[in-house]
C-alpha positions in Angstrom: 41.1 81.7 -32.5 38.6 81.1 -35.3 41.0 79.4 -37.4 42.1 76.9 -34.8 38.2 76.1 -34.6 37.6 75.8 -38.3 40.9 73.6 -38.5 39.8 71.4 -35.7 36.2 71.2 -37.5 38.2 69.9 -40.9 40.4 67.5 -38.6 36.8 66.0 -36.9 35.1 65.1 -40.3 38.5 63.8 -41.3 38.7 61.4 -38.4 34.8 60.3 -38.9 35.2 59.8 -42.7 38.2 57.3 -41.7 36.6 53.7 -40.7 39.2 53.0 -38.3 39.3 56.2 -36.8 35.5 56.8 -36.7 35.3 53.4 -34.8 37.7 54.8 -32.1 35.3 57.7 -32.4 32.3 55.9 -31.8 33.9 53.8 -28.8 34.6 57.2 -26.9 31.4 58.6 -27.7 29.7 55.3 -26.4 31.4 56.1 -22.7 30.8 59.7 -23.0 28.9 61.1 -20.3 25.6 62.6 -21.1 24.3 65.3 -22.2 27.8 65.6 -24.6 27.0 61.6 -26.0 23.3 62.5 -27.4 23.9 66.4 -28.2 26.8 65.2 -30.4 25.1 62.1 -32.0 21.5 63.8 -32.6 23.9 67.0 -34.0 26.3 65.3 -36.2 24.7 61.8 -37.1 20.9 63.2 -36.8 21.5 66.8 -38.3 19.0 68.4 -36.3 19.4 71.9 -35.4 20.5 73.3 -32.1 16.9 74.6 -31.9 15.4 71.3 -32.2 18.4 69.6 -30.0 17.7 72.5 -27.2 13.8 71.8 -27.5 14.3 68.0 -27.1 16.2 68.8 -24.0 13.7 71.6 -22.6 16.6 73.8 -22.8 17.7 76.9 -25.1 19.5 76.6 -28.6 22.6 78.3 -26.7 22.9 75.3 -24.5 22.7 72.8 -27.2 25.1 74.8 -29.4 27.8 75.0 -26.4 27.3 71.2 -25.4 28.2 70.3 -28.8 31.1 72.5 -28.9 32.3 70.6 -25.5 31.6 67.4 -26.8 33.4 67.9 -30.1 36.5 69.5 -28.0 36.5 66.3 -25.7 36.3 64.2 -28.9 39.3 66.1 -31.0 41.3 66.4 -27.8 41.0 62.5 -27.4 41.7 62.0 -30.9 44.8 64.4 -30.9 46.1 62.1 -27.8 45.5 58.6 -29.4 47.8 60.0 -32.4 50.7 61.3 -29.8 50.6 57.5 -28.8 51.5 56.6 -31.9 47.7 55.7 -32.9 
């Protein structure tokens, strides 16, 4: 199961490195509900620690970690669906 998670991490990084796919992710992020959108952005683009993100929201670092991974899962599922549609 952990190997599958690592593979999804690499896949997400590859999506972000491709300019066209990154734009699709940014559009999806723009429409994503809070707090997923902000937590994902702070972690990925702001490079903040889970501890710092949790502190910003008045929550624990565990909450920030879970929220980030849920957001990442939503983005990965969206991108996989786009690929299955022939994107």
